[in-house]
C-alpha positions in Angstrom: -3.7 -4.2 -13.7 -0.1 -3.9 -12.5 1.5 -4.7 -9.1 2.2 -1.3 -7.4 5.5 -2.1 -5.2 6.4 1.1 -2.7 10.1 0.1 -3.0 10.7 -0.9 1.0 12.6 -4.0 0.0 11.5 -6.2 2.7 10.9 -9.0 0.4 14.3 -8.5 -1.1 16.0 -8.6 2.8 13.8 -11.5 3.7 14.5 -14.3 1.0 14.9 -17.2 3.5 11.0 -16.9 4.0 10.3 -17.6 0.8 11.8 -21.2 0.3 14.2 -22.8 -2.0 12.6 -20.6 -5.0 14.8 -17.7 -4.0 18.1 -19.4 -2.5 20.0 -19.1 -5.4 19.4 -15.1 -4.5 20.1 -15.3 -1.3 23.7 -14.2 0.0 23.4 -16.3 3.0 21.8 -13.8 5.3 18.1 -13.9 3.5 19.3 -10.7 1.7 19.3 -10.7 -2.0 22.7 -10.2 -4.0 21.2 -7.7 -5.9 19.8 -5.3 -3.4 21.1 -2.0 -3.0 21.3 -1.6 0.6 21.4 2.2 0.4 18.2 2.7 -1.8 16.3 -0.5 -1.3 16.2 -0.8 -5.4 17.1 -3.8 -7.0 20.7 -3.4 -8.8 19.5 -5.8 -12.0 15.9 -4.4 -12.0 15.4 -4.6 -15.8 17.1 -7.7 -15.9 15.7 -9.1 -12.6 14.8 -12.9 -12.5 11.7 -13.9 -13.5 10.5 -14.9 -10.1 10.9 -11.3 -8.8 8.9 -9.8 -11.4 5.3 -10.2 -10.5 3.8 -9.8 -13.9 6.4 -12.0 -15.6 6.4 -14.6 -12.5 2.5 -15.0 -13.0 3.6 -17.4 -15.9 4.9 -19.8 -13.3 1.4 -19.8 -11.5 -1.5 -19.0 -14.1 -2.5 -22.5 -14.1 -3.1 -22.2 -10.2 -4.6 -19.1 -9.9 -6.0 -15.8 -11.9 -3.8 -12.7 -12.3 -6.1 -11.0 -9.7 -5.6 -13.6 -7.3 -2.2 -13.8 -7.8 -1.7 -10.1 -7.2 -3.7 -10.5 -3.9 -1.3 -13.0 -2.5 1.6 -10.7 -3.5 -0.2 -7.8 -1.6 -0.7 -10.2 1.3 2.9 -11.4 1.6 3.9 -7.5 1.3 1.5 -6.8 4.4 2.7 -9.7 6.1 6.7 -8.7 6.0 5.5 -5.3 6.9 3.6 -6.4 10.1 6.5 -8.5 11.1 9.3 -6.1 10.6 8.0 -2.7 11.1 9.6 -1.8 14.1 13.1 -3.1 12.7 13.0 -0.9 9.5 
């Protein structure tokens, strides 16, 4: 089972909503330094930070929940962003 990202870029455009864990990627306006604003794709995707990689990042949370629960929480976050910012895309 893998995370199916639709590459909307909302998570990378709103890092400020995800707390200090992403602060080092925030260019100061909530947008990730590595986001290509024209394509909504990561400029360093193959070398992205662990926290940005759902499959690998699960290692940080494996003691708290199952992988399926972790995927569901990520999908819930995506849905929240899409609802909150639907009219601003």
